[in-house]
C-alpha positions as a Markdown table, in Angstrom:
| # | Residue | x | y | z |
|---|---|---|---|---|
| 1 | Met | -8.6 | 42.5 | 8.7 |
| 2 | Lys | -5.8 | 40.2 | 7.4 |
| 3 | Asn | -6.3 | 37.4 | 9.9 |
| 4 | Lys | -10.1 | 36.9 | 9.1 |
| 5 | Asn | -9.4 | 33.8 | 6.9 |
| 6 | Lys | -6.7 | 32.4 | 9.2 |
| 7 | Val | -7.6 | 29.2 | 11.0 |
| 8 | Thr | -7.0 | 29.2 | 14.8 |
| 9 | Asn | -5.2 | 26.4 | 16.6 |
| 10 | Lys | -8.4 | 25.5 | 18.3 |
| 11 | Glu | -10.3 | 25.2 | 15.0 |
| 12 | Arg | -7.4 | 23.2 | 13.5 |
| 13 | Asp | -7.5 | 20.8 | 16.5 |
| 14 | Asn | -11.2 | 20.4 | 16.1 |
| 15 | Gln | -10.8 | 19.6 | 12.4 |
| 16 | Leu | -8.1 | 17.1 | 13.2 |
| 17 | Thr | -10.3 | 15.5 | 15.9 |
| 18 | Ile | -13.1 | 15.1 | 13.4 |
| 19 | Leu | -10.8 | 13.7 | 10.8 |
| 20 | Phe | -9.3 | 11.1 | 13.2 |
| 21 | Gln | -12.8 | 10.1 | 14.4 |
| 22 | Ser | -14.0 | 9.6 | 10.8 |
| 23 | Leu | -10.9 | 7.5 | 10.0 |
| 24 | Tyr | -11.5 | 5.4 | 13.1 |
| 25 | Glu | -15.2 | 4.8 | 12.2 |
| 26 | Leu | -14.2 | 3.9 | 8.6 |
| 27 | Ser | -11.7 | 1.4 | 9.8 |
| 28 | Gln | -14.3 | -0.2 | 12.1 |
| 29 | Glu | -16.7 | -0.5 | 9.1 |
| 30 | Ile | -14.0 | -2.0 | 6.9 |
| 31 | Arg | -13.2 | -4.5 | 9.7 |
| 32 | Met | -16.9 | -5.4 | 10.0 |
| 33 | Val | -17.2 | -6.0 | 6.2 |
| 34 | Arg | -14.1 | -8.1 | 6.2 |
| 35 | Thr | -15.4 | -10.2 | 9.1 |
| 36 | Leu | -18.8 | -10.6 | 7.3 |
| 37 | Leu | -17.1 | -11.7 | 4.1 |
| 38 | Glu | -14.9 | -14.2 | 5.9 |
| 39 | Asn | -17.8 | -15.7 | 7.8 |
| 40 | Tyr | -19.8 | -15.9 | 4.6 |
| 41 | Leu | -17.0 | -17.7 | 2.8 |
| 42 | Ile | -16.6 | -20.2 | 5.7 |
| 43 | Trp | -20.4 | -20.7 | 5.8 |
| 44 | Lys | -20.5 | -21.4 | 2.1 |
| 45 | Lys | -17.3 | -23.5 | 2.3 |
| 46 | Asp | -15.8 | -21.4 | -0.5 |
| 47 | Val | -12.6 | -20.2 | 1.1 |
| 48 | Lys | -10.3 | -22.3 | -1.2 |
| 49 | Lys | -12.2 | -21.4 | -4.3 |
| 50 | Phe | -12.2 | -17.6 | -3.4 |
| 51 | Thr | -8.5 | -17.7 | -2.5 |
| 52 | Glu | -7.7 | -19.3 | -5.9 |
| 53 | Tyr | -9.8 | -16.7 | -7.6 |
| 54 | Leu | -7.9 | -13.9 | -5.8 |
| 55 | Gln | -4.6 | -15.4 | -6.8 |
| 56 | Lys | -5.6 | -15.7 | -10.4 |
| 57 | Glu | -6.9 | -12.1 | -10.4 |
| 58 | Glu | -3.6 | -10.9 | -8.9 |
| 59 | Glu | -1.6 | -12.8 | -11.5 |
| 60 | Arg | -3.6 | -11.2 | -14.2 |
| 61 | Glu | -3.2 | -7.7 | -12.8 |
| 62 | Ser | 0.6 | -8.4 | -12.3 |
| 63 | Lys | 0.9 | -9.3 | -16.0 |
| 64 | Lys | -1.0 | -6.2 | -17.0 |
| 65 | Arg | 1.3 | -4.0 | -14.9 |
| 66 | Gln | 4.4 | -5.7 | -16.4 |
| 67 | Ala | 3.1 | -5.1 | -19.9 |
| 68 | Glu | 2.5 | -1.4 | -19.1 |
| 69 | Gln | 6.0 | -1.1 | -17.7 |
| 70 | Ala | 7.4 | -2.7 | -20.8 |
| 71 | Lys | 5.7 | -0.1 | -22.9 |
| 72 | Gly | 7.3 | 2.6 | -20.8 |
| 73 | Ser | 3.9 | 4.1 | -19.8 |
| 74 | Gly | 5.2 | 5.6 | -16.6 |
| 75 | Ala | 4.8 | 4.6 | -13.0 |
| 76 | Ala | 3.1 | 1.3 | -12.2 |
| 77 | Lys | 0.4 | 0.8 | -9.6 |
| 78 | Ala | 1.7 | 0.4 | -6.1 |
| 79 | Ser | 2.0 | -3.2 | -4.8 |
| 80 | Ser | 4.0 | -4.8 | -2.1 |
| 81 | Glu | 7.7 | -4.3 | -2.2 |
| 82 | Asp | 8.6 | -7.9 | -2.9 |
| 83 | Gly | 6.7 | -7.7 | -6.2 |
| 84 | Lys | 4.1 | -10.3 | -5.3 |
| 85 | Gly | 1.3 | -7.8 | -4.9 |
| 86 | Val | -1.5 | -8.3 | -2.5 |
| 87 | Gln | -1.7 | -11.9 | -1.2 |
| 88 | Pro | -5.1 | -13.2 | -0.1 |
| 89 | Arg | -5.5 | -13.9 | 3.6 |
| 90 | Gly | -7.3 | -16.9 | 5.0 |
| 91 | Pro | -10.0 | -16.4 | 7.6 |
| 92 | Gln | -8.7 | -15.6 | 11.0 |
| 93 | Gln | -9.1 | -18.1 | 13.7 |
| 94 | Gly | -10.5 | -17.0 | 17.1 |
């Protein structure tokens, strides 16, 4: 039979449902880790120090990307469209 390996619409829907459930669960885990990190930083009073570290790290990565682009090594890593890259976010207030 030709259609033996063909996926039915019901099977495809089930696969998509599983995929979306997995993505949702992953997003919940990421949100939890972020909250834990923010609470830890607040507890340790290291928010400013950590933010400065992230900014220095981003500047270093930005210089590295610019050097690679100057060499003509191909496409650079994706960053925000304004060229500033990922900016650290402070802890969210309730």
